[in-house]
N, C-alpha and C positions, 0 to 999 in steps of 0.2 A: 547508424545512430549510436552515439556514445552516451551512456548513462552514468550518473554519479548517485550511488545509493548511500544514503546517510544512516549510519549507525549512530543514533542521536541519544546522547546521555541526558540524565535527568537532574543535573545540578541546577539548583534554583538560581535565577538571575536576580541581580539587585533592583532591576527596574524593567519596565516595558521596553524602553529604548535600548537597553543592553541586550535584551532578548532578540530584538530585531537586528541589532549589530551582529550578534552571533550568526544569524541566518544569512546576513549580508556577506559575512566572511566565508561561509560555506559556499554560497553562490559564486563568489569571486574565485575560490579555490576550484570549484567545479568548472567554471568557464576557463580558467587558466589551464586546467587539465584537458581541455578540448571537449568537455561534455556538452551535449545538446539539451539534456534534461537533468534536473536535480530533483530527487524524490526524498521526501521526509516521511517519517513513520506515523502510524496511527497514534492519536493522542499526544503528538509532540507538543500540541498547544497547551496541554495541561501543565507542562513545565512552567509556563507563564504564571500560573497561580502562585508559584513559590516566591514571587516578588512581594506578595502581601500576606499570604497565608503561611504561617511558620510552624503550625502544628496540624496534625491530621484532622481535616474537617471537610468531608465530601461535599456537603451542601455549599459551603463557602467557596471551595475550589471551583465547582461548577458555575456558581453565580459570578465569580470573578472572570472566568474565561468567556462565558457566554456574553457577558456585558462588554467585553473587549473584542468580540469576534469580528465585527465589521471593521474596526480599526486595524486589527491584525491582518485581515485579508487585503485591505487597502495598502498596507505597507508591503505585503508580499507581492502584490501586483507591481508596485514600483520597483521592487527588487528584480523581478523577472524581466521587466522592461529595461532596467539599467544594465543588466548583464546579458541581455539578449539570449535568454535561456527559458525553456519550458520548466515550470516548477509545479510539482505535485505536493500540495500541503496535506500530508497524509491523512489527518482528520481533525476536525474542530467540532465540538458540541455546539449546536446552534438552535435557537428557537425558530421554528417554522410554523407560524400560526400559533395554535395552542399546544403544539407538541415539541419535544426535544429530539432532534435527530443528530446522528453522528455523520458528518459530511466531509468528504475529501474535496478540496478545491483544486481544480486543474487549471493552471494559468499559462497562457501563451506568452511568447516574447513581446507580443503587441500589448499585453495587459488584458487581453480577452479572458473571460472567466466562465467556467461551468463547474457543476458539482456532480459527484457520484455519491449517493447516500449509501450507508450500510443498511442492508435489508434484514439480516438475521442477527438478533441480539444474543449475546451470551447471557447466562443467568444473572451474572453480576450487573451487567448493564441494564437488563430489564427489571430485575427485582430490587436493586439498590439505587441505581442511577435514575431510573425512570425514563430511559431512552427508548424511543419507538423506531421501528423500521421505516425507512423512507422510500424514495422513488426506486423503481426497478432498474435493472442493469441497462447501461447504455455504453456507447463507444465514443471516443473523442478523435476527430479528424485532425491530424497534425500534418506538417509539411513532409514528414517522413513516412506516414502511414497511419492506420487506425490503431488506437491503444485503448485497452479496457482497464478499469480499476476495480479490484475485488478486495474489499477491506477485511483483513484478518479472517474472522469466522466465516465470512461469505465464501472465501476460497475453499472451504471444506465441503461445499455443495457443488457438484459437477455441473448442474444445469445453469447455475448463475454464470459461470465462466463460459459454458457452451453457448449461451445466448449472445455473449459478447463476441466470441469467435465466429459464430454464424453471421454476425453483423460486420465481420471483416477484421476484427482485432487479431494481430499477430504477436502482440506483446501484452501480457497481463501484469500490471503493477499491483503488488500486494503489500500495502502498508500494514504493519502489525504492532500489537502491544500485548505481550503474553507474560503472565506473572509466574510462570514455572517452566522448567525444561520440558515437561510433558506438553504444555500448551504450545510452546515454540515448535516442538516436533510435530504436533498435529498440523500446524500451518505449513511447516517446511515440507513434510511428506505430501500434503495435499497439493502444494504448489508443484512439486515434482510430478505428481500424477496428472495434474491439469496440463503440464507441458507435453507429456507423452501422449495422452489420449486425444489432444487437440492438435498435435504437431505445431506447437507455438512456443514462444519464450514466456517464462514467468519469472518475476523478480520479487524477492521478499525484502522489505525495508523495515527493520525493527527498532523499537525503543529499547534502550539498554540502561542498566545500572540500578542502584538502590536510592530511594528517596524517603528516608524515615520521616520527613516533614509532611508527607502526602498520604491521604487516604485513597486516592484514585490511582496513582502510579508508584506505589511504594516499592514494588519489586518487579524487575523487568529483565527478561532473558531473550537473547536473540543473536542472529548472525545474518548479515546481509548477503544475498547470493543471487546470481542469475542462473536459472535452470533452462535446459533445452531438451528437445527430443533426444533419445539415444539411438542414433542412426547415422548413416554415412554423411560426412561433412560436419558432424557435431561431436562433442566429447562423448566418449564411450560410456561414461558414467552420468552424462547429462548435467554436469556441473561446469559451467563456463567460467564462473568467478565466485569467490566466497571470501568474506572477511574473517576476522578472528572472533570467536564466541565472546559475547558480552563486552567487546571493546567499543570505542567510539571512533568516529572518523568516516571518511568517504571510501567506498569501494567502487572502482571504475570498471565498466564492462561495456562491450560493444555488441549490438544486435544488427543482423543483416536480414531484412525482411525478404529480400530476393532469394536467400537460401531457404527460407521457409516455403516459398512458392515452389521451388524446385523439389524439395523433399516431399511435398504433398502430392506430387505426380510421379516421382521417381524413387521414393524411399523403399527400403526392404519391406516395410509394412506401410499401410495407408490408413492409419487410425482416423485421420480427419475425414476422409471419404467414407469410411466404413462405419462411422457412428450411426446407430439406428435412429431413424427419424421419430419412431414411436416406441414406447416400452412394449415389448411383446407380451402376450398373455402367458401366465406362468401357472399351469395346472398343478394341483396337488396329487402326487402319485402315492397311493397307499402301499405301504410295505409292512406295516405292523401286523 
């Protein structure tokens, strides 16, 4: 399976239509490059607010995007079907009943749609945005195999990803939006740890660039990358592909789920098998 990971810049579009055209062009570029899946980052949708909100106003930006969420998803479904490609819409803030969730839309080439909600909110999301955790982790059955989505901060919690791996995921997509190099490195290092401890692939897809017009995505740091286990048949450093830091554009990478199956039975170590099913008791030993 070939992936196109989008390092998505935050330049404001002149209109909703031009924003969709930008994604159409990325999908066309991905398909032309032989990709089976195009992945967009967390909060790529907030760039859409720049079409009408020209000065930082968090409430106005959220209101603009949530009001257009259904229209955006409909357009993305058409894009996926037109280019015959899987499309991960990294995340969109959406009203679900009385609460606001941060939702990744996973769209099949047929136009079929499912969501993975972000479960763990950062302080900024919870305290300033008013976003709540959504549905628990799940996996998506594709024609290539099962894939999990762990949105940004969720990837920093091993059990979130472990639930998806236990359900059969061999690739974890991690759309991210991080406003500092430290935040980006937390996600990057967590993604690499998840790939090692689960003997799976993990892919980080970041929002990049500066948006002085925005209160929600004003500063963004990141580098798209595909990470692997560090074992026979895989890169020794566990980095299969990586883009340039804070750049824009697509990073292409290929995953081989069969190689994961082989590693899990024949690797130098068997992390996937040896993961403890339960947390063992941890007694306190007095030394003072």
